[in-house]
N, C-alpha and C positions, 0 to 999 in steps of 0.2 A: 720549219724545214720540212720538205715533203717526205712522206713516209714511203720507203721502198715497197714495191708490190712483190710478194713472194712468188717464185716460179711454181707453176702447177706441175705435179708429177704426171708424166705420161702414163695412162692406164692401159695395159695390154688389152687387145681386143677380146681375148679369151676371158678377161675379167669383167670388162665393161659391156661387151656385146656390140660394140661399135667397131666396124672395120676401119683401119687407118691406111692411108695411101702409102705405098712403098716409097722409101727415101730416094730422092733424086740422085742418080749416079750410083745407085747400089748395084750389087751383083745381079747379072742377068739370070733369069730362071728358065728351067726347061719348059718349053711351050707345050701346054696340054693340047691334045687333039680336040678337046671339048670346047664348047663355046664359052667366051668370057662373059662375066656378069654384066648386065646392063642396068642402068638406073631408070626406074619408071616413077610416076608421080606418087605411087603408094609405097615405094620401097623405103624401108628404114634401116635394114641390116642385110648385108650380103655376107654369107658365110664362105670361108676359105678353108679347104681341106688340104692337108699335106699328106700325100701318100708316100710311105717309105717301103719300097719293095725291091726285090733283087734285080728285075730286068724290065723297067718300064718301056723300053724300046722294042720289046719282043711282042709276043701275042697279047691281045687285049685282055688284061687281067681284070681291070676295073671298068665296069659299065658306067655310062654317063648318068649322073644323078638326074632323075626325072621326077618331078612332082609339080604339075601345072598350078596347084593351089599355093605353092610356096615360091619364094624367090630363088633364082638360080644359085648353084654352089660352084665356086671357082675351085679348080684342082691344080695342085702343084705336085711334081714328082721329084723324089730323091732316090738315088740308086744305092746309097749307103748312109751310115750315120754321119760321116764327115760332111756330105752334101746336105743332109737334113739339118745339121746345125747352122749351115749358111742360109738355108731357106726358111728357117723358123723365125720369121719376123713377127712383129706385134700384131699384124693383121691376120694371122693364122688362128682359127678358132678350134680346129679339131685335127687330130693326127690319126691316120689309118696305118697301122704298122703290120707288115707281113711277118708273122711269127717264124716263117721259114728263112728269114734274113740271117745270113751267117753272122756269128758274133765275132768279138775281137779276141785274139790270142787263143789260149788253150782252155778258156772257161767252159766247163761242162754243163753249166746251168742252162737249161733250154729256154728260160725266160730272162736270161741276162741282158739281151738286147732291149726287151720291154722295160726292165728295171732301169737301164741306162736312159731310155727315152723319158721315163717318168721323172727321173732326177733332172734331166735336161729341161723338161717343160712341166713344172709342177702346177702351173695355172691353166694348162690346156686340157681339153677333153681328149681322151685317147680311146680309140677303137682297135681291137685286136683282130687281125685277119687270120683265122685258124685253118689248118688243113681240113679237107672235107671229112666230116663225120667225127672229128677229134674234139668232142664236147668236153672231155676231161681237161685237155690243154686250154680250151677256151675259158672254162670255168676257173681254172687256176690263174689265168691272166686277169680275170675280173677280181679274184681274191687279192692279187698282188697290187692292183690299183687301176686297171682299165675300167672304163665306164660300161663297156659291153664287148661282145665278140660276134663275129660274123663268119659263116662258112664260105669258103671260096666258091664252091660249085653251086651254092644256092643264091648267090648275090645277083640282084638285078637293080636297075636304076631307081625304082621306087623304094625298094627296101633300103638301099644305100642312103637315099635322101632322108628317109625317116630316121634311120639309125644315127646319122650325123647330127640331125637336129635334136634328137632325144639325148645323145651324148653331151652336146653343148649345154642343153638346159639342165641335165642332171649334174654336170660339173658345176654349173652356176649355182644350183641349189645346194650342192654339197659344200661349196665354198662359203655361201651365205650362212649355212647352218654351222659350219666350223667357226666362222667369225663370231656368230652369235654365242656359241658355246664358250669361246675364248673370252668374249666380253663379259659373260656371266661369271666366269672364273675370276677375272680381274676385279669385277664388282664385288664378289664375295670376299676376295682377299682384302680389298680396300675397306669393306665393312668390318671385317675381323680386326684389321689394323686400327681403324678409327675407334671401334668399340673398345679395344684394349687400351686406347689412350684416354678414354673417359675415366673420371676418378671413381674409386671405391672408397666411400667415407670410412674413416677410422674412428668409430665411436664406441668401441668396446668399453663397458663400465659406466657409460653415461646414461642418464634417464631421459635425455632429450630425444625427441623423435625427429627424423629427417625425411624430407621429400624433395624431389627436384624434377624440373621439366626443362628439356633442351630441344631447340629446333634450329638447325643451321639455316642460314639464308641461301647457301649454295644448293642448286638443284641436285638431287640424288646423292647428297653428302650426309654423313653422320656427324661431322665435326666442322665447326666454324671458328671464327676468331674469338668467340666468347669462351670463358673458362671459369671453373669454380672448384672448390674443394672444402672438405671439413675434416679436421683431425682433433683428437683428444690427446693432450700431453700427459705425462705421468703425474703431474700435480693435480689433475682433474679439470684443468681449464679446457674448454672446447673452443677451438679456433675455426672460424668460417671465413671464406673469401670468395669473392666473385669479381671477375674482370672482363675487359673488352678491349681487344686489339683493334685499332682502326682498320676498317676493311673486313671482308669476310671470304677471302680466297684461300687456297691451300697454304700459301706462305704465312698468312696471318694465323691460320689454324695451327701450323707447326710452331709458330712463335708463342701462341697461347699455351700450348702443351708445355713448352720449355719453361714459361713463367710459372705455370701451375706446379710443375715438379720442383722448381727452384723454391717456390713458396713453401711447399710441404717440407722440403729438406731443411730450410732455414728455420721454420717454425719448430720442427722437432729438435733442432739444435739449440733452441731457447731464445731465438731472436723474436722481437715483436715491435710494433709501433714504427717510429721514425727510422730506427736502425734497420729493420727488416725491409721497409719500402726503399730506403736508400740503396741497399744491396740489390734489390730487385731491379731498380733503375739501372744499375751497372750491368746487370745481366741483359736487360733489354738493349742497352746501347751497344753491347758487344755482339748481340745475336741478330739484330734487325738488319734487313737488307737495304734500308734507306733511312737517312737521317731524319726524314719527316714522319716516320712511323712512331706512334705513341700508343700508350695503353692506359685506360682508366681502371681504377681498382677500389674495392671496398673491403676492408678487413674488420672482423669483429672477434674479440676474445671474451668469452663468457666465463665468469668466475665459477669456481667449483660449486658454490651454493646456488648458482643459477639465477641470482637476483639482480645482478648488475653486470655491465659489460663495458669494454673499451672499444671505441669506434674510431677508425682512421679512414678518411676519404681522400682519394687521389683523383680528382676530376670526375668522380662517379656519383650517380644518383643515390640519395640517402635511403636507407632501408625503411621498411614499413613495419610499425609495431602495433599489434592488436592485443588488447587485454579485455577480460570479461567486464561487462558493464560500462565500457568506455568505447568511444568511436576510434577506429583504427586511424593512426596518424603517422606522418613521416618523422623520423628522428632528426635532431638538429643538423643543419647544413652549414652553419656559420663558419666553422673552421675547416672548410674543405680546401685541401691543398691542390697543387697542379697535377695534371696527369703525368704518369711516368714517361720520361723521355723528352720532356719539353724544356725543363730548366735545370741545368747542372747545379748541384749543391742545394736543391730545394729541400724544404722541411715540411713534414706532415704531422700536425698536432694530433694527439690522441685525446679524444673526448670521453668522459665518464658518463655512462647512461644507466639510469635506474630502470630495471625491467619489472620487478615485482615477483610475487609468488607464482603466477600463472600467466603465460603470454605465448604469442606466436610472432616470430620475427621473419620477415620475408625480404630476401636480397634478390635483386634483379638487374638485368642489363637494359640499356636504353632501347633495345629492340622492342621491348614490351610497351613503351610509352610513346614511341615515335610513329606508330601506325596512324593512318588517317581515320577520320570519322565521317563516313558517308563519301559522297562524290567530290566534295570540295577539298580545299587545302588545309582545313582545320586538322590539327593533330590531337591525339587522345591526351597526351601530356600526363604529368604525375597526378594532377587533380582528378582527371577522368579515370585513371587506373585505381586511385584510392576509392572512388565511389563504387567501382565494380567490385573490388575486394570487400568493401563494407557490406554491400548487398549480399554477396555470396556467403560471407560469414553469418549474416543474419538468417540466411536460409539453412544454416547448420552444416555447411560444407567445411571440410578441413583436409589437411594433408595432400596426398596426390590428387584427390578429387577436386579440391579447391584450386590447385594449380592448373589442372587440366581444363576446368571450366573457365578460369580467368583467361588463359591463353586462347581458347577457342572463341570466347566472346570478343577478344581484341582482334582476332582474325576476321570474324564476321563483320565487325565495325569497319575494318579496313577494306572490306569487299573482296577478300581473297588472301592468298598467302602473303606474309610479311616479307619484305625484301631484305631486312637485316636479320642477323642472328638474334635468337632469344634464349636467354638462360634465366631460370628462376629457381631459387632454393628456399625451403621453408624449414625453420627449426621451431619446435613446439615444446613447451614445458607445462605439464599439468600440475595443478596445485596439490 
């Protein structure tokens, strides 16, 4: 089925810098005595000035904008605010407002008309036409929001042309700066939100050391579809988990946070193994936006003495175990159950694993092993990842330093940033 093409929003000329033709059949405008703009081979933008003054039909208040080096400026006249609203179409770039224009009603504010125009045209440049020598009123107009002010008796064609072009460019610059500032504020808010959603391990009272590394696949994001957590329950058992929601957009990131929080709550409530994973699958099925979304998961519960652990795998890569004097290796993968959300009523066997007195246990998501090796299609894979970690361990690296070096090397082998989310956590027990 063909995909509908979204309609493009019409951008006002004051915002885009491009003059738009007046709509056919629109209201007729007062004809300026000045020449209309003509298009030449080098023309890219013709500016349109809307003059709002008390009596445009009387004596010549506004000189013709003159600047041979620039493109001509078209001028429209409005005798009052009502007519100005009608003539303020999208092809107007700048407004020149006579501050002597009478206001509406009994408003005693001398700048009430200017404030009304600023509210009426927030995206347009505005110049204030001040009475001769009244610099105080002109400066007040700029403080209120005008781009600049001009004195009536000092106005000539060249000055007017420069003032209009300066006001338009300044408004354009101010708008861009404001949008940049707003974008920065939104980005900071998003970072604070995402940072607050990342887990804080609960390991008080445990002798295990914890380290983690997280890199979302989304550009400029702090949170992806990967998630992890570590908590210690009152009986002294340390529970660790790492998971991966298929995809790495904002919806997947939100679902990953929900699953992590649900896992922590269920774990602290005493659930583990098959019962915990079955409940998590119910959470996933209720919270996912599409029936095809699934999540892989690896859970480890380490006994209070730190020498053995229970392992449950739901379609997730097996953890890596490293012990002194032995080569690092992957834990058994034989009883791996299906990913969460694939099979209703599935079961996830819990395997018992002997760790020993001193060890390092690394849990990771598939983003760490699915990167390419060089320019070809070859993937790093689990074997390649194991070799990297073995070498880094032999070099004496551990903790955060080990994870940082491993992720950086995987990125280098891939030839740049990894497209998928990457989460790695490391638990260490010293003898």
